[in-house]
C-alpha positions in Angstrom: 0.0 0.0 0.0 1.2 3.5 -0.7 2.8 5.1 2.3 0.5 8.1 2.6 -2.5 5.8 2.2 -1.3 3.7 5.0 -0.9 6.7 7.2 -4.3 8.1 6.4 -5.9 4.6 7.0 -4.5 4.3 10.5 -7.1 4.5 13.3 -7.8 2.8 16.6 -9.5 -0.5 15.9 -11.5 -2.1 18.8 -13.6 -4.6 17.0 -12.0 -7.5 15.0 -13.2 -10.2 12.7 -12.7 -13.8 13.9 -9.7 -14.3 11.6 -6.3 -15.5 12.7 -3.2 -13.3 12.4 -0.3 -15.6 11.4 2.9 -15.4 13.5 4.8 -14.7 10.3 2.7 -11.5 9.8 3.2 -10.4 13.4 6.9 -10.9 13.0 6.8 -8.7 9.9 5.2 -5.9 12.0 7.9 -6.4 14.7 10.6 -6.3 12.1 9.3 -2.9 10.9 9.3 -1.7 14.5 12.9 -2.7 14.8 13.8 -0.3 11.9 12.7 2.7 14.0 15.3 5.3 15.1 16.4 5.4 18.7 18.8 7.5 20.7 22.3 6.3 20.3 20.7 3.3 18.5 19.9 1.7 21.9 16.8 0.1 20.4 15.1 0.2 23.8 12.1 -2.1 22.9 10.9 -5.7 23.2 7.7 -6.9 21.7 5.9 -9.8 23.5 3.4 -11.2 21.0 0.6 -13.1 22.7 -2.0 -15.3 20.9 -2.7 -17.6 23.8 -6.2 -16.8 25.1 -5.5 -18.1 28.6 -2.6 -15.6 29.0 -4.7 -12.8 27.5 -7.4 -13.6 30.0 -5.1 -13.5 32.9 -3.8 -10.1 31.8 -7.4 -8.8 31.5 -8.2 -10.2 34.9 -5.2 -8.4 36.4 -6.2 -5.1 34.8 -9.8 -5.5 36.0 -8.8 -6.3 39.6 -6.4 -3.3 39.7 -9.1 -1.1 38.2 -11.6 -2.3 40.9 -9.1 -1.5 43.7 -8.6 2.1 42.3 -12.4 2.5 41.8 -13.1 1.4 45.4 -10.9 4.2 46.7 -12.1 6.7 44.1 -15.7 6.3 45.2 -14.7 7.7 48.6 -13.7 10.9 46.9 -15.8 11.2 43.7 -18.2 8.4 42.9 -19.1 9.7 39.5 -15.5 9.8 38.3 -15.0 6.3 39.8 -17.9 4.8 37.9 -16.6 6.4 34.6 -13.2 5.0 35.2 -14.7 1.5 35.8 -16.8 1.8 32.6 -13.7 2.9 30.7 -11.8 -0.2 31.7 -14.6 -2.4 30.4 -15.1 -0.7 27.1 -11.7 0.7 26.2 -9.1 -1.5 27.8 -10.0 -5.2 28.2 -11.7 -5.3 24.8 -8.4 -6.8 23.6 -9.8 -10.2 24.8 -11.7 -10.3 21.4 -8.6 -9.5 19.4 -6.6 -12.3 17.7 -3.4 -11.0 19.1 -2.2 -8.9 22.0 1.3 -7.3 22.0 2.8 -6.1 25.2 5.6 -3.6 24.5 8.4 -3.4 26.9 10.9 -0.6 27.1 13.7 0.6 29.3 15.0 4.0 30.5 17.3 5.9 28.2 19.3 8.8 29.6 19.8 11.4 26.9 22.9 13.3 25.9 23.7 15.9 28.6 22.1 14.0 31.4 25.1 11.9 32.5 27.4 14.9 31.9 25.4 17.4 33.9 25.0 14.7 36.7 28.8 14.3 36.7 29.3 18.0 37.3 26.6 18.2 40.0 28.0 15.1 41.8 31.5 16.7 41.7 30.1 19.9 43.2 28.6 17.9 46.1 31.9 16.2 46.7 33.7 19.5 47.0 35.1 20.0 43.5 35.1 23.8 42.8 32.8 23.8 39.7 30.6 26.7 38.9 27.0 25.4 38.7 25.7 28.9 37.9 27.1 28.5 34.4 24.8 25.4 33.9 21.8 26.9 35.6 19.3 25.1 37.8 20.7 21.6 37.7 17.7 19.8 39.2 15.3 21.4 36.8 17.6 20.7 33.8 18.0 17.0 34.8 14.2 16.6 35.4 13.5 18.2 32.0 16.0 16.0 30.1 14.8 12.8 31.7 11.0 13.2 32.0 9.8 16.1 29.9 11.9 15.5 26.8 12.1 11.7 27.5 13.9 10.6 24.3 13.6 7.0 25.4 9.8 7.2 25.1 10.2 9.1 21.8 12.2 6.1 20.5 9.6 3.7 21.7 6.8 5.7 20.0 8.7 5.6 16.7 8.9 1.8 17.0 5.2 1.4 17.9 4.2 3.6 15.0 6.2 1.5 12.6 4.5 -1.6 14.0 1.0 -0.2 13.5 1.7 1.1 10.0 3.1 -2.2 8.9 0.0 -3.9 10.3 -2.2 -1.7 8.1 0.1 -2.4 5.1 -0.5 -6.1 5.7 -4.3 -5.7 5.9 -4.8 -5.6 9.6 -5.8 -3.0 12.2 -4.6 -2.2 15.7 -5.1 -0.1 18.8 -2.3 1.5 20.7 -3.1 1.1 24.4 -1.6 2.8 27.4 -4.7 2.7 29.5 -3.6 -0.4 31.3 -0.3 1.0 32.5 -1.6 1.3 36.0 -1.5 -2.5 36.1 1.9 -2.8 34.5 3.6 -4.5 37.4 0.9 -7.2 37.5 1.1 -7.6 33.7 4.9 -7.9 33.9 4.5 -10.7 36.5 2.2 -12.6 34.3 4.7 -12.4 31.4 7.4 -13.7 33.8 5.2 -16.6 35.0 3.1 -17.5 31.9 5.3 -16.9 28.9 8.7 -17.9 27.6 10.1 -14.4 27.8 13.7 -14.1 28.8 13.7 -13.2 32.5 17.0 -11.3 32.0 15.1 -8.6 30.2 13.6 -7.5 33.5 17.0 -7.7 35.2 18.2 -5.4 32.5 15.6 -2.8 33.5 12.9 -3.5 30.9 9.3 -2.5 31.9 5.9 -2.4 30.3 5.4 0.8 28.2 2.2 0.0 26.2 0.1 -2.7 24.6 -1.2 -3.2 21.1 -4.1 -5.2 19.7 -3.8 -6.7 16.2 -6.4 -8.2 13.9 -8.6 -7.9 10.8 -10.8 -4.9 11.4 -14.4 -5.9 12.1 -15.7 -2.3 12.1 -14.1 0.8 10.6 -15.6 4.0 11.9 -15.0 7.6 10.8 -11.8 8.8 12.4 -11.9 11.9 14.6 -11.0 15.1 12.9 -7.4 16.1 12.8 -6.0 19.6 12.9 -5.1 21.2 9.6 -1.3 21.2 9.0 -1.2 25.0 9.2 -2.6 24.8 12.8 0.4 22.9 14.1 3.3 23.9 11.8 5.4 27.0 11.7 7.6 27.7 8.7 10.3 30.4 8.7 12.2 31.0 5.5 
């Protein structure tokens, strides 16, 4: 499919036909994800492809239980918001149970250029080295900004996930990019450790869950929400 057509076709798919997605096709999607750019080429991603319905069920159960625990406490503060959060979980998170494949995307922290270097200077100052931190500015604010606001590790992960989803469309499938279950990430990580053949060393190396993806043949294609005109989010200076 032509690239721009693939991009324009992309939308979040939450209903799928009862058709299988061969592992070979899923691997093609993962291969495309692996071609994404990443800071210093760290390739800070790992895609766990799950077709086993029992494992998918356990993940959905973990999310639902975690959601219920949060909802219980929310009701003490704002029952209306609690009930909306509970409904959101049912309608927009665990729908993946009806998808042919679920992909749990793992990632790990990446410290950008400047972060280790500024940290080195800040640590030296604390240890008594006569460095002038005023030339750098507010060190804590700078380090926080580099690590969390700019967060190039997540930028790299986003590029990989986008490649995955676009290749899925190119092969005739649809997907939904999910971060709504991240509040149950630890529980999901434990399920991966206990129920799949994942290399346990990944977690020792600092990998953690960043997102999930559903994959399947679209069962229903709705009109996508309107996007801003390019002039509304682009500045050109010649």
